[in-house]
C-alpha positions, 0 to 999 in steps of 0.5 A: 500500500502506497497512499491512504486518502481520506475524503470529506469524512466527517463524524457525529456523536449525537449533536456533537461533530468530532470531524468535519469534512476531512480531506487528507492524504498521506503518503508511504515513506513519511512520519506524520505528526497529527497534532491537537488539542484534547477533544479535536478529533485525532483520536476519532480520525485514527480510528476512521482511518483503521477502520475501528469506527465508520464515518458519518460521511465520507470515506477513506481510500487504500490506494484507490479501494473504499475497504481493507481486505485481508492482504492490505489490513496488514498493512495498517496497525493502529496503537490506542492508549486504551487497553482493548485487550483481555487483561489477563493477557499476558505481555509475551502472548500479546506479542505472539499474538500480534506476530500471528497476523503481521508476516513482518513481526519480529518476536525475538526483537520484541521480547528483547526491547522490552528487557531494554526497557525493564518489562517483564515479559510474563506480566499480565497486562492489567498488572502494567502500570500506564506508562510500562503499558503505553511502552508495549503497545509501542514496541508492538506497534513498531515490531509490526513493521506494517507499511502504515502504523498509526500511534495514538499517545505513545509517550503516555506515562514515560519518563524523559529517559523511555521517551528518547528511547522510543523516538530512537526506536521510531527512527530505527524502524522508520529507517529500516522499513522506509514506512509511514508512521503517524504520531498523534501527540501533544508533547510537541517540541519533543516530536518535531525533530521526528517529523516530516509532515505536520496536520493540526486538527482543531474543533474537527477540521484540518487547519494546517497541513505542510511539511515541517520545513515549509511550517518552520520557513513560513513562520516567524516572530516579528517583534518591535515598537507597536508603530513600525511593526504596525507599518509593516504587518499588512506583509504577512498573515497575522497568526497572533499578536501581543502588546504590552507597553508600547512593544509588539511581537506578531506571529506571521506567516508569509506566503511560500511564493511571496517574493522577498521581503524589503528591509525591514524598518530598524529596530524590528526583530525577527525570530524563528517561531517553535512548532509548538508556539505555532499549534498554540497560535492556531488554536487560540485563533481558532477559539477567536 
């Protein structure tokens, strides 16, 4: 499988519209960051793509086909934070069970990784802490080596050391398999070095979609005395604005094909915006 295309997908839960006409194409061989606040619709979107739930309208195409079959279903793995497995199942049995469905699953490597993370493979899933359960499901997800791996809050409950170890493992599997990994997380700055593509979802809509390079190249802070900043603000799309005692800071977006900007007035400072700052500004903008 090379592409997954989400076409005008909406999802309603009673009067609540979790997704609103979402259009998205995921290509093979990239790491995506699916970013959004709690309740933005991230988990709902992933569940629809993985055929865990059905959309209220719209459809998902897998290499142009509207449903998964026995072969293509093995090219998708969805790891979710909720424990949907039998609570009495042992960790090693979870690994073995998954290996029977995913032919490229490396069982020996999975068990070795569990040891490296300090997890007893003989423990039952209901005996694991939130952090250890998240590690187990992340190891299993990556070891499926599926063409499209969807990881919903993969570092939930992890300490800083284990998060870094997991990020290293994500990159290792990606380099070996050249598959697609979609990370849905709130630890935005931590994962930014892993990402190639960014999808920002808010109130059930995609409000920003671009390569990470494109996002970082087109967004920046402009700051200085309020009047000079006001004079140049029209050259950009203003995402966020902060004013304090005659001093103004703007988070701006410039068009990719815009001509080179003229020299800025003296006293105007331009600085790089972090991905998390950009994320927060867009979400605040949606609330206005």
